[in-house]
N, C-alpha and C positions, 0 to 999 in steps of 0.2 A: 504494500500500500504506500502510496506517495501522497504528499500534500503540496499543492502549489497554486499560485494565482492563475486565474483564467485570463485576466486582462494583460495586455502587452506591458512588459516591465519597462521602467524608465531607469536611467542611470542614477538619478538623484531624486527619488520620490519626495514630494513635498510633505512636510510634517502636518498631520491632521489628527483630529480626535476621533474616537470611536463613533461619536454621534454624527460626524460629518461624512465618514466614509466606511462602508461595511468591509469586514476583513474577508476578502475572497480567498485568502490562503487557507481557510478552514474547509473549503469545498473538498470532498474526499473522492479519490479515484482508486481503482485497483488495476494494475497493469499486467498484461501478459508479456509485455516486453518493455524496454525503456522508452520506447517511442510512442506507443499507442495505448490509449486507455481502453479497458474492457468493461467499465461501468461508470455511471455518473450518479453520485449521491448528493442531492441538494437539500436533504433533510436538516442539515446544519443551520439553515436559515430559520431562526425562530422569531424573526421580525419581518413582517410582510413588506414593510417599506424597503428594507435592505434587499429583499428578494426581487421586488419590482425594479429596483435600480440595477440589480444584476442582469435582469432580463433586458432592460434597455441598453445596458453596456455591451452585451454580447451581440446585439443587433447593430450597434453603431460602430464598434471598434473591432479590428481584426484580432484574433487570438492565435497563439502558437500551439495550443493543445491539439493533439491529434487523437482520433478514436479508431478502434478496430471496426471492421465492417459489421461485426456481430457484437452487440453489447449484452452482457449478462443481465443487467437490470438498470433501470432508470427510476430513481426515487425522488419524489418531490416533497417539499415541506408542506405542512398543513396550511392550505390556502384560506381557510376560514373556519371559525368555530360555529357550532349550531346556534342559530338565531331565529327570532320570530319571522314568519313570512312577511313580505312587503307587497304593496299593491303593484300591479304590473307596470303602471306608469313610472314607478320609481326604481324598477329593476335596472341594474347596470350590467354591462357586458365586460367580461374579463377574458384575456387570451394568453395568460402566462404560460400554461402548459403547452398550448399550441405553438407559441413562439419558440420555446425551448426545443420542442420536437422538430420543428421546421429547421432550426439552427443545426441540430444534429444531422439532419438530412443533408444540409449544405456541407457538413464536415465529412461526408462519405459514409455515414452509418446506413446500413441496409436492413438490418434485423435487430430487434430488441426482444430478448427472451421474456423479460418480465417488466411491466410498467406498474408503478404504484403512485396514484395521485389522490391524496386526501383533499378532494375538491370542496368548494363551498356547498352548503346545503341550500343556499339561496343564490341565484345568479351564477350557477355553475356553468361549465362549458357545455356547448350544445351536444345533443346525442350524435348528430352527424359528424362532429369533430372527433368524438371518441371512436366511432366506428371507422372513420377515415384513417386514423393513425394506427389503429389495430391492424388494418389490412396493409397499410403502407409499410409497416415494419414487421409484418408476420409475427405479431405478438402471440406468445403461447400462454402466458399467465397474466391475467388482467385483474387488477384491484384498483378500480377507479371509483372513488366515493361520489357517485353521481346518482341522486335520488331518482328512482323509477326509470332507469335506463331503458330506452326502447331498443329491442333486439332486432328490429326489422333490417337494419343496415348490415347485419352479420350473416344474412342468409347465404351469401355466396362468397367463396374465396377466403373465409376466415381460417385461422390456424389455432384458435383458442383451445387449450386443454383444461385450464383451471380458470373459473370465473367467480368473482365476488359480486353479489347484487345487493343493493341497498334500497329498502322500501320505506315509503312515507306512510304506508298503511292503506294506500289506494287499492281496493280490491280488484278494480278493472285492470290495473297494471300487473298484479300478481297473476290474474287469469291469463293475461297476455304472455307472461313468462312461461306459464305452464303449457301453453300451446306451442310456444316457440322453441323451448329447450329441447324437445325431442328431435327437432330438425337440425340442431347443432350437434351432429354426430360425433365430432371430435372431442367434445367436452367430456372429460372423464372424471372431473372433480368439480363439484359445485358446493361452495361454502353455504352453510345455512343462511337464509335470508337475513341480512342485517336490518334491524328495525331502527330507523332514524327519524323519529317523529319530530315535527316542529310544532311549537306551541302556538295556538291561535292568538290573535290580538285580544 
């Protein structure tokens, strides 16, 4: 295991406080060789502001880190704690996981064995985004904390073997899962449905 900054190093980095700049050197990797990383663990980010800045930085600045074509796993930090639902007019869109996965694609990553995303229970990533990257990276083990995930996008070309599902208690969604799961023939392991209820206003 190595530890190192993702951002391009400077010869004389300016002196800053922890509050001003997140410590990207804590991002963890495990290497199969000295040159290419075989996993990406972002769970070290316990501050959402720092993680958002990290996502902005990797999109704006070139990085020297290189990845293997096949990653063992990609683990995201907790993107949001359980909160009360909000009205549709006030929902916000977030794309952190999508931006990181797209960045990995530009770095030459073709497959990811396992993806873990503790997503928000409110204003989470879209179902189609989850399914898109599952297929794009031939994901085998998916643990994406997305309430009531629609499985329609996984009908064809999926490679999932282990699937975690999170329920809000919506019976219609559970019925949908029970109808769809038998069509996902490669799924050999299904975690018991996670019950993640949100409190009403």
